[in-house]
N, CA, C and O of each residue as an XYZ file, in Angstrom:
700
protein
N      -8.799      8.135     21.603
C      -8.759      6.687     21.397
C      -7.558      6.379     20.506
O      -7.260      7.168     19.609
N      -6.906      5.342     20.701
C      -5.794      4.882     19.855
C      -6.346      3.897     18.877
O      -7.106      3.011     19.266
N      -5.993      4.016     17.605
C      -6.459      3.116     16.602
C      -5.312      2.254     16.127
O      -4.142      2.620     16.239
N      -5.679      1.089     15.589
C      -4.664      0.153     15.122
C      -4.175      0.582     13.692
O      -3.102      0.184     13.236
N      -5.000      1.393     13.034
C      -4.722      1.782     11.593
C      -4.434      3.267     11.534
O      -4.843      4.040     12.401
N      -3.721      3.641     10.494
C      -3.406      5.065     10.298
C      -3.637      5.446      8.814
O      -3.894      4.580      7.977
N      -3.540      6.747      8.509
C      -3.777      7.251      7.173
C      -2.868      6.493      6.165
O      -1.679      6.290      6.412
N      -3.462      6.089      5.038
C      -2.683      5.457      3.979
C      -2.472      3.992      4.096
O      -2.005      3.358      3.150
N      -2.812      3.403      5.270
C      -2.698      1.941      5.407
C      -3.744      1.297      4.422
O      -4.762      1.907      4.095
N      -3.461      0.109      3.992
C      -4.336     -0.666      3.159
C      -4.996     -1.709      4.042
O      -4.299     -2.449      4.736
N      -6.361     -1.791      4.036
C      -7.080     -2.675      4.934
C      -8.101     -3.492      4.062
O      -8.443     -3.109      2.943
N      -8.557     -4.624      4.641
C      -9.720     -5.252      4.097
C     -10.845     -5.069      5.062
O     -10.629     -4.748      6.230
N     -12.102     -5.279      4.562
C     -13.255     -5.042      5.425
C     -14.136     -6.280      5.437
O     -14.410     -6.839      4.375
N     -14.586     -6.722      6.593
C     -15.498     -7.850      6.714
C     -16.726     -7.581      5.858
O     -17.338     -6.518      5.952
N     -17.078     -8.540      5.032
C     -18.248     -8.414      4.163
C     -17.871     -7.880      2.758
O     -18.709     -7.887      1.857
N     -16.630     -7.426      2.572
C     -16.155     -6.993      1.266
C     -14.975     -7.775      0.827
O     -13.908     -7.211      0.582
N     -15.140     -9.115      0.715
C     -14.023     -9.960      0.386
C     -13.404     -9.579     -0.965
O     -14.077     -9.022     -1.832
N     -12.169     -9.875     -1.122
C     -11.438     -9.638     -2.339
C     -11.301     -8.176     -2.759
O     -11.056     -7.860     -3.923
N     -11.471     -7.283     -1.753
C     -11.353     -5.859     -1.980
C     -10.392     -5.269     -0.968
O     -10.294     -5.724      0.171
N      -9.691     -4.253     -1.410
C      -8.728     -3.554     -0.478
C      -9.026     -2.053     -0.454
O      -9.408     -1.483     -1.477
N      -8.861     -1.427      0.668
C      -9.174     -0.039      0.836
C      -8.058      0.735      1.489
O      -7.321      0.199      2.316
N      -7.928      2.019      1.114
C      -7.025      2.954      1.846
C      -7.752      3.549      2.995
O      -8.946      3.827      2.881
N      -7.092      3.762      4.108
C      -7.647      4.520      5.260
C      -7.485      5.991      4.966
O      -6.361      6.486      4.888
N      -8.581      6.698      4.802
C      -8.543      8.133      4.488
C      -8.715      8.994      5.746
O      -8.058     10.025      5.890
N      -9.599      8.569      6.653
C      -9.889      9.352      7.882
C     -10.587      8.470      8.882
O     -11.057      7.381      8.551
N     -10.652      8.959     10.140
C     -11.425      8.216     11.122
C     -12.083      9.190     12.037
O     -11.593     10.305     12.212
N     -13.211      8.793     12.644
C     -13.955      9.533     13.653
C     -14.052      8.755     14.907
O     -14.350      7.561     14.912
N     -13.784      9.478     16.024
C     -14.043      8.914     17.320
C     -15.466      9.325     17.715
O     -15.807     10.505     17.803
N     -16.272      8.292     17.946
C     -17.662      8.524     18.240
C     -17.983      8.119     19.689
O     -17.671      7.013     20.129
N     -18.598      9.027     20.390
C     -19.095      8.760     21.756
C     -20.576      8.922     21.738
O     -21.076     10.041     21.622
N     -21.308      7.822     21.850
C     -22.733      7.817     21.696
C     -23.428      7.480     23.044
O     -23.134      6.472     23.687
N     -24.341      8.357     23.425
C     -25.069      8.207     24.694
C     -26.530      7.930     24.358
O     -27.143      8.659     23.579
N     -27.077      6.884     24.943
C     -28.493      6.576     24.868
C     -29.033      6.124     26.203
O     -28.329      6.216     27.209
N     -30.274      5.631     26.249
C     -30.835      5.299     27.561
C     -30.148      4.122     28.201
O     -30.314      3.919     29.403
N     -29.372      3.317     27.458
C     -28.684      2.161     28.017
C     -27.254      2.462     28.449
O     -26.596      1.622     29.062
N     -26.791      3.620     28.139
C     -25.438      4.009     28.541
C     -24.678      4.712     27.472
O     -25.247      5.297     26.551
N     -23.340      4.645     27.611
C     -22.422      5.335     26.685
C     -21.586      4.317     25.994
O     -21.054      3.410     26.633
N     -21.454      4.441     24.706
C     -20.552      3.585     23.918
C     -19.600      4.462     23.088
O     -19.994      5.484     22.525
N     -18.359      4.032     23.036
C     -17.366      4.756     22.294
C     -16.783      3.806     21.233
O     -16.466      2.653     21.523
N     -16.653      4.304     20.030
C     -16.092      3.464     18.972
C     -15.497      4.368     17.942
O     -15.641      5.589     18.008
N     -14.815      3.760     16.971
C     -14.123      4.499     15.901
C     -14.753      4.081     14.544
O     -14.912      2.889     14.277
N     -15.091      5.021     13.736
C     -15.540      4.789     12.372
C     -14.480      5.294     11.438
O     -13.918      6.373     11.627
N     -14.206      4.474     10.392
C     -13.169      4.846      9.415
C     -13.836      5.174      8.121
O     -14.822      4.550      7.727
N     -13.255      6.220      7.423
C     -13.590      6.527      6.041
C     -12.545      5.897      5.209
O     -11.349      6.110      5.409
N     -13.015      5.082      4.227
C     -12.114      4.278      3.401
C     -12.366      4.622      1.932
O     -13.451      5.073      1.564
N     -11.335      4.400      1.095
C     -11.460      4.516     -0.330
C     -10.921      3.280     -1.020
O      -9.770      2.916     -0.781
N     -11.689      2.623     -1.855
C     -11.264      1.426     -2.517
C      -9.939      1.722     -3.291
O      -9.886      2.649     -4.098
N      -8.891      0.929     -3.032
C      -7.606      1.235     -3.641
C      -7.542      1.004     -5.129
O      -6.650      1.512     -5.808
N      -8.501      0.226     -5.645
C      -8.521     -0.093     -7.109
C      -9.458      0.775     -7.822
O      -9.083      1.352     -8.843
N     -10.712      0.924     -7.345
C     -11.734      1.680     -8.125
C     -12.187      2.954     -7.489
O     -13.023      3.638     -8.078
N     -11.693      3.337     -6.307
C     -11.998      4.665     -5.732
C     -13.331      4.761     -5.036
O     -13.712      5.856     -4.622
N     -14.083      3.638     -4.882
C     -15.326      3.675     -4.177
C     -15.148      4.013     -2.729
O     -14.172      3.578     -2.116
N     -16.081      4.796     -2.135
C     -16.019      5.197     -0.709
C     -16.722      4.241      0.154
O     -17.682      3.602     -0.278
N     -16.278      4.110      1.386
C     -16.883      3.162      2.343
C     -16.634      3.655      3.754
O     -15.544      4.126      4.082
N     -17.682      3.539      4.601
C     -17.484      3.832      6.015
C     -17.534      2.492      6.721
O     -18.374      1.657      6.384
N     -16.647      2.256      7.705
C     -16.695      0.993      8.410
C     -16.135      1.164      9.860
O     -15.343      2.062     10.142
N     -16.580      0.280     10.729
C     -16.130      0.305     12.091
C     -14.754     -0.326     12.147
O     -14.421     -1.203     11.349
N     -13.969      0.127     13.089
C     -12.608     -0.423     13.325
C     -12.625     -1.934     13.513
O     -11.710     -2.641     13.091
N     -13.667     -2.402     14.143
C     -13.764     -3.870     14.448
C     -13.971     -4.672     13.206
O     -13.814     -5.891     13.267
N     -14.305     -4.105     12.098
C     -14.520     -4.815     10.837
C     -13.302     -4.817      9.965
O     -13.302     -5.468      8.921
N     -12.269     -4.120     10.346
C     -11.050     -3.940      9.478
C      -9.985     -4.947      9.820
O      -9.867     -5.399     10.959
N      -9.213     -5.287      8.816
C      -8.053     -6.144      8.966
C      -6.914     -5.512      8.174
O      -7.081     -5.186      6.999
N      -5.752     -5.334      8.814
C      -4.625     -4.717      8.184
C      -4.081     -5.635      7.042
O      -3.843     -6.825      7.251
N      -3.904     -5.076      5.903
C      -3.340     -5.824      4.763
C      -1.912     -5.334      4.534
O      -1.016     -6.135      4.270
N      -1.695     -4.013      4.636
C      -0.369     -3.435      4.339
C      -0.190     -2.060      4.943
O      -1.094     -1.234      4.820
N       0.910     -1.772      5.580
C       1.162     -0.457      6.090
C       1.438      0.556      5.001
O       1.826      0.179      3.895
N       1.248      1.826      5.285
C       1.337      2.858      4.291
C       2.714      2.856      3.558
O       2.760      3.051      2.343
N       3.812      2.640      4.286
C       5.123      2.748      3.653
C       5.345      1.651      2.601
O       6.190      1.815      1.721
N       4.591      0.521      2.678
C       4.735     -0.571      1.723
C       3.640     -0.634      0.712
O       3.658     -1.535     -0.127
N       2.680      0.262      0.729
C       1.478      0.204     -0.061
C       1.797      0.281     -1.564
O       1.221     -0.469     -2.352
N       2.690      1.163     -1.959
C       2.958      1.255     -3.400
C       3.485     -0.086     -3.983
O       3.014     -0.553     -5.020
N       4.454     -0.675     -3.296
C       4.957     -1.924     -3.726
C       3.926     -3.055     -3.715
O       3.907     -3.924     -4.587
N       3.079     -3.006     -2.700
C       2.047     -4.022     -2.587
C       1.092     -3.897     -3.765
O       0.737     -4.911     -4.365
N       0.668     -2.698     -4.113
C      -0.279     -2.494     -5.214
C       0.335     -2.825     -6.577
O      -0.397     -3.218     -7.484
N       1.616     -2.683     -6.748
C       2.297     -3.055     -8.030
C       2.167     -4.573     -8.221
O       2.080     -5.056     -9.350
N       2.156     -5.325     -7.098
C       2.084     -6.812     -7.192
C       0.671     -7.345     -7.039
O       0.444     -8.552     -7.118
N      -0.267     -6.455     -6.823
C      -1.634     -6.896     -6.474
C      -2.323     -7.418     -7.756
O      -2.230     -6.788     -8.809
N      -2.990     -8.529     -7.662
C      -3.654     -9.151     -8.807
C      -5.092     -8.578     -8.878
O      -5.931     -8.861     -8.023
N      -5.342     -7.778     -9.908
C      -6.667     -7.170    -10.130
C      -7.650     -8.028    -10.823
O      -8.798     -7.619    -10.999
N      -7.248     -9.254    -11.248
C      -8.127    -10.100    -11.976
C      -9.338    -10.387    -11.139
O      -9.187    -10.693     -9.956
N     -10.521    -10.309    -11.672
C     -11.789    -10.580    -11.027
C     -12.091     -9.642     -9.888
O     -12.856     -9.988     -8.987
N     -11.489     -8.425     -9.908
C     -11.759     -7.497     -8.825
C     -13.201     -6.941     -8.953
O     -13.614     -6.586    -10.057
N     -13.930     -6.864     -7.904
C     -15.379     -6.444     -8.010
C     -15.475     -5.073     -8.562
O     -14.605     -4.239     -8.313
N     -16.554     -4.801     -9.340
C     -16.862     -3.501     -9.862
C     -17.392     -2.647     -8.764
O     -17.942     -3.178     -7.799
N     -17.251     -1.242     -8.860
C     -17.802     -0.438     -7.860
C     -19.331     -0.452     -7.870
O     -19.957     -0.527     -8.927
N     -19.916     -0.378     -6.680
C     -21.413     -0.500     -6.588
C     -22.001      0.746     -6.134
O     -23.156      0.733     -5.710
N     -21.294      1.879     -6.181
C     -21.796      3.145     -5.679
C     -21.330      3.363     -4.296
O     -20.637      2.526     -3.719
N     -21.721      4.539     -3.725
C     -21.285      4.866     -2.359
C     -21.833      3.833     -1.383
O     -23.015      3.493     -1.439
N     -20.985      3.332     -0.489
C     -21.377      2.284      0.407
C     -21.075      2.698      1.865
O     -20.093      3.374      2.172
N     -21.951      2.261      2.694
C     -21.773      2.462      4.123
C     -21.892      1.067      4.826
O     -22.888      0.367      4.647
N     -20.906      0.700      5.586
C     -20.839     -0.573      6.197
C     -20.787     -0.424      7.734
O     -19.908      0.254      8.266
N     -21.701     -1.040      8.407
C     -21.677     -1.030      9.886
C     -21.731     -2.456     10.353
O     -22.357     -3.313      9.730
N     -21.047     -2.703     11.487
C     -20.968     -4.040     12.043
C     -22.305     -4.581     12.380
O     -23.192     -3.841     12.806
N     -22.476     -5.884     12.196
C     -23.761     -6.548     12.574
C     -23.762     -6.791     14.116
O     -24.789     -6.657     14.782
N     -22.618     -7.139     14.624
C     -22.538     -7.345     16.098
C     -21.892     -6.139     16.727
O     -21.028     -5.513     16.114
N     -22.286     -5.801     17.926
C     -21.812     -4.573     18.590
C     -20.838     -4.918     19.736
O     -20.784     -4.259     20.774
N     -20.102     -5.956     19.486
C     -19.051     -6.389     20.533
C     -17.725     -5.591     20.203
O     -16.776     -6.132     19.634
N     -17.727     -4.356     20.573
C     -16.567     -3.493     20.161
C     -15.302     -3.893     20.853
O     -14.238     -3.404     20.472
N     -15.342     -4.756     21.852
C     -14.127     -5.144     22.554
C     -13.250     -6.065     21.751
O     -12.026     -5.966     21.827
N     -13.840     -6.962     20.980
C     -13.037     -7.926     20.216
C     -13.199     -7.541     18.745
O     -14.295     -7.608     18.189
N     -12.108     -7.144     18.138
C     -12.183     -6.615     16.783
C     -11.971     -7.702     15.694
O     -11.222     -8.659     15.891
N     -12.629     -7.526     14.588
C     -12.402     -8.407     13.421
C     -10.964     -8.440     13.061
O     -10.424     -9.496     12.729
N     -10.321     -7.291     13.119
C      -8.898     -7.222     12.704
C      -8.087     -8.203     13.522
O      -7.255     -8.918     12.963
N      -8.304     -8.264     14.844
C      -7.479     -9.101     15.701
C      -7.836    -10.582     15.444
O      -6.958    -11.444     15.398
N      -9.154    -10.855     15.278
C      -9.590    -12.259     15.070
C      -9.009    -12.753     13.706
O      -8.439    -13.843     13.650
N      -9.141    -12.016     12.691
C      -8.712    -12.453     11.363
C      -7.188    -12.457     11.198
O      -6.654    -13.248     10.420
N      -6.523    -11.626     11.885
C      -5.054    -11.525     11.706
C      -4.258    -12.681     12.340
O      -3.055    -12.806     12.111
N      -4.927    -13.513     13.128
C      -4.247    -14.701     13.686
C      -3.809    -15.566     12.576
O      -4.617    -15.928     11.722
N      -2.518    -15.930     12.543
C      -1.956    -16.809     11.510
C      -1.589    -16.071     10.214
O      -1.094    -16.697      9.277
N      -1.812    -14.794     10.146
C      -1.488    -14.065      8.905
C      -0.413    -13.011      9.128
O      -0.257    -12.088      8.328
N       0.321    -13.158     10.212
C       1.349    -12.186     10.539
C       2.502    -12.141      9.489
O       3.282    -11.188      9.485
N       2.610    -13.132      8.630
C       3.665    -13.151      7.657
C       3.326    -12.299      6.404
O       4.168    -12.221      5.510
N       2.229    -11.706      6.301
C       1.864    -10.833      5.207
C       0.747    -11.359      4.370
O       0.134    -12.365      4.727
N       0.449    -10.703      3.242
C      -0.672    -11.099      2.386
C      -0.389    -12.479      1.738
O       0.752    -12.896      1.539
N      -1.521    -13.150      1.428
C      -1.389    -14.406      0.773
C      -0.871    -14.227     -0.688
O      -1.144    -13.206     -1.320
N      -0.179    -15.155     -1.171
C       0.318    -15.136     -2.526
C      -0.795    -15.303     -3.510
O      -1.652    -16.154     -3.272
N      -0.864    -14.581     -4.582
C      -1.830    -14.806     -5.628
C      -1.087    -15.000     -6.941
O       0.000    -14.453     -7.127
N      -1.662    -15.771     -7.847
C      -0.981    -15.984     -9.160
C      -0.820    -14.632     -9.871
O      -1.737    -13.810     -9.871
N       0.323    -14.420    -10.459
C       0.607    -13.130    -11.105
C       0.156    -13.175    -12.553
O       0.429    -14.129    -13.282
N      -0.539    -12.123    -12.948
C      -0.991    -12.016    -14.361
C       0.141    -11.334    -15.158
O       1.098    -10.785    -14.611
N      -0.036    -11.409    -16.461
C       0.921    -10.776    -17.387
C       1.022     -9.250    -17.110
O       2.107     -8.667    -17.128
N      -0.125     -8.650    -16.860
C      -0.114     -7.183    -16.581
C       0.655     -6.827    -15.327
O       1.374     -5.828    -15.278
N       0.490     -7.670    -14.304
C       1.174     -7.446    -13.034
C       2.660     -7.652    -13.242
O       3.481     -6.855    -12.788
N       3.004     -8.761    -13.952
C       4.414     -9.043    -14.203
C       5.076     -7.892    -15.002
O       6.212     -7.500    -14.735
N       4.335     -7.381    -15.969
C       4.830     -6.280    -16.797
C       5.034     -5.044    -15.894
O       6.059     -4.371    -16.002
N       4.122     -4.758    -15.055
C       4.257     -3.589    -14.146
C       5.450     -3.739    -13.188
O       6.164     -2.782    -12.885
N       5.629     -4.985    -12.729
C       6.778     -5.226    -11.899
C       8.074     -5.020    -12.682
O       9.030     -4.432    -12.176
N       8.093     -5.490    -13.874
C       9.328     -5.347    -14.701
C       9.611     -3.878    -14.969
O      10.769     -3.464    -14.921
N       8.595     -3.080    -15.247
C       8.744     -1.660    -15.474
C       9.289     -0.989    -14.208
O      10.197     -0.162    -14.288
N       8.757     -1.330    -13.080
C       9.189     -0.766    -11.801
C      10.618     -1.128    -11.508
O      11.391     -0.300    -11.027
N      10.990     -2.417    -11.807
C      12.308     -2.877    -11.560
C      13.283     -2.127    -12.454
O      14.338     -1.707    -11.979
N      12.977     -1.951    -13.694
C      13.844     -1.239    -14.649
C      14.008      0.261    -14.260
O      15.093      0.832    -14.370
N      12.892      0.867    -13.806
C      12.980      2.230    -13.394
C      13.867      2.379    -12.191
O      14.666      3.314    -12.132
N      13.757      1.477    -11.214
C      14.698      1.535    -10.044
C      16.102      1.369    -10.478
O      16.981      2.079     -9.990
N      16.364      0.460    -11.377
C      17.736      0.193    -11.873
C      18.273      1.438    -12.567
O      19.425      1.815    -12.353
N      17.464      2.072    -13.385
C      17.905      3.309    -14.122
C      18.177      4.415    -13.110
O      19.177      5.126    -13.209
N      17.264      4.556    -12.118
C      17.497      5.575    -11.121
C      18.776      5.359    -10.332
O      19.506      6.304    -10.036
N      19.034      4.111     -9.997
C      20.297      3.763     -9.271
C      21.535      4.111    -10.079
O      22.508      4.655     -9.558
N      21.472      3.765    -11.440
C      22.555      4.080    -12.299
C      22.780      5.560    -12.484
O      23.921      6.021    -12.512
N      21.679      6.321    -12.613
C      21.814      7.755    -12.704
C      22.411      8.377    -11.456
O      23.258      9.268    -11.519
N      21.946      7.883    -10.324
C      22.507      8.376     -9.034
C      24.053      8.067     -8.967
O      24.860      8.904     -8.563
N      24.386      6.878     -9.366
C      25.803      6.525     -9.328
C      26.652      7.348    -10.342
O      27.784      7.732    -10.045
N      26.077      7.609    -11.541
C      26.714      8.460    -12.476
C      26.947      9.857    -11.976
O      28.040     10.412    -12.089
N      25.855     10.434    -11.400
C      25.946     11.811    -10.823
C      26.912     11.878     -9.729
O      27.682     12.836     -9.670
N      26.941     10.910     -8.825
C      27.883     10.874     -7.731
C      29.303     10.892     -8.204
O      30.111     11.678     -7.710
N      29.637     10.018     -9.181
C      30.955      9.959     -9.743
C      31.391     11.305    -10.451
O      32.525     11.762    -10.313
N      30.468     11.871    -11.172
C      30.767     13.132    -11.860
C      30.994     14.252    -10.855
O      31.891     15.068    -11.065
N      30.220     14.333     -9.765
C      30.503     15.333     -8.733
C      31.828     15.148     -8.098
O      32.529     16.124     -7.828
N      32.217     13.866     -7.836
C      33.517     13.608     -7.250
C      34.637     13.995     -8.241
O      35.651     14.565     -7.841
N      34.445     13.684     -9.521
C      35.436     14.045    -10.531
C      35.596     15.571    -10.573
O      36.708     16.099    -10.594
N      34.436     16.266    -10.586
C      34.522     17.751    -10.644
C      35.147     18.345     -9.397
O      35.860     19.346     -9.464
N      34.882     17.742     -8.290
C      35.418     18.219     -7.004
C      36.865     17.954     -6.874
O      37.619     18.863     -6.526
N      37.318     16.719     -7.142
C      38.680     16.299     -6.849
C      39.574     16.203     -8.077
O      40.799     16.173     -7.967
N      38.919     16.153     -9.293
C      39.704     16.027    -10.533
C      40.372     14.716    -10.792
O      41.207     14.598    -11.688
N      40.003     13.708     -9.996
C      40.608     12.351    -10.070
C      39.961     11.659    -11.287
O      38.742     11.491    -11.319
N      40.762     11.258    -12.278
C      40.229     10.610    -13.490
C      39.614      9.273    -13.216
O      38.833      8.783    -14.033
N      39.935      8.647    -12.082
C      39.271      7.397    -11.730
C      37.760      7.538    -11.608
O      36.998      6.663    -12.019
N      37.342      8.681    -11.023
C      35.875      8.937    -10.937
C      35.265      9.162    -12.304
O      34.130      8.755    -12.554
N      36.000      9.801    -13.186
C      35.455     10.007    -14.533
C      35.418      8.671    -15.290
O      34.513      8.478    -16.102
N      36.287      7.810    -15.081
C      36.263      6.428    -15.712
C      35.042      5.670    -15.187
O      34.331      5.021    -15.954
N      34.807      5.757    -13.876
C      33.654      5.064    -13.334
C      32.337      5.650    -13.885
O      31.394      4.911    -14.169
N      32.288      6.973    -14.031
C      31.109      7.628    -14.542
C      30.854      7.222    -15.956
O      29.704      7.027    -16.352
N      31.949      7.084    -16.764
C      31.813      6.649    -18.134
C      31.296      5.188    -18.185
O      30.473      4.836    -19.030
N      31.796      4.372    -17.273
C      31.341      2.957    -17.253
C      29.862      2.847    -16.910
O      29.140      2.015    -17.460
N      29.427      3.706    -15.988
C      28.001      3.727    -15.582
C      27.170      4.231    -16.805
O      26.096      3.697    -17.082
N      27.674      5.254    -17.523
C      26.916      5.732    -18.663
C      26.763      4.670    -19.708
O      25.713      4.579    -20.344
N      27.808      3.839    -19.914
C      27.704      2.707    -20.822
C      26.622      1.735    -20.392
O      25.871      1.221    -21.221
N      26.543      1.483    -19.089
C      25.470      0.591    -18.609
C      24.080      1.197    -18.866
O      23.150      0.491    -19.255
N      23.957      2.490    -18.647
C      22.716      3.195    -18.862
C      22.270      3.094    -20.368
O      21.092      2.894    -20.664
N      23.236      3.238    -21.276
C      22.939      3.075    -22.715
C      22.488      1.665    -23.074
O      21.590      1.456    -23.890
N      23.149      0.708    -22.432
C      22.737     -0.714    -22.685
C      21.297     -0.931    -22.163
O      20.462     -1.529    -22.840
N      21.035     -0.428    -20.942
C      19.677     -0.587    -20.379
C      18.605      0.116    -21.285
O      17.506     -0.402    -21.483
N      18.962      1.276    -21.804
C      17.998      2.001    -22.677
C      17.752      1.296    -23.999
O      16.660      1.396    -24.560
N      18.767      0.574    -24.512
C      18.570     -0.091    -25.794
C      17.829     -1.416    -25.671
O      17.418     -1.969    -26.692
N      17.638     -1.950    -24.462
C      16.932     -3.205    -24.256
C      15.449     -3.092    -24.441
O      14.732     -4.082    -24.296
């Protein structure tokens, strides 16, 4: 079976409003009973904020963020009033209409990404730290590149650029 979600994606679950979960694993289930055969996918999820475990059907999930953007999304996520963990939870759909998924119904009109939430001081501070770290990393990369070029070709222009970048790094560190 092909699933809409993959490992590391961040999803929300019907019935667990204001909470977000990582996709950890999934099971393809083929169940046979006296009325026939049904096939569905169950997901193992972990709460992205407090680590609580949850099992849910694919039809109850809505994509919040793909894995490759999860770190940036969580840096900006507002944890104010986030629900406390309630212990191990298992969630199964109330309706068994596996053909029409919650993810598809709820995603209509939300293709542009998550809704904006007001930013708290802690979130803004985390964003600022991440921004400064990226800037420092970029400057260090630029410095190392110029020094390698200077050592390889001996051109003093590369050394001058490296010295300029080092001055920027010192200014960044003193702020």
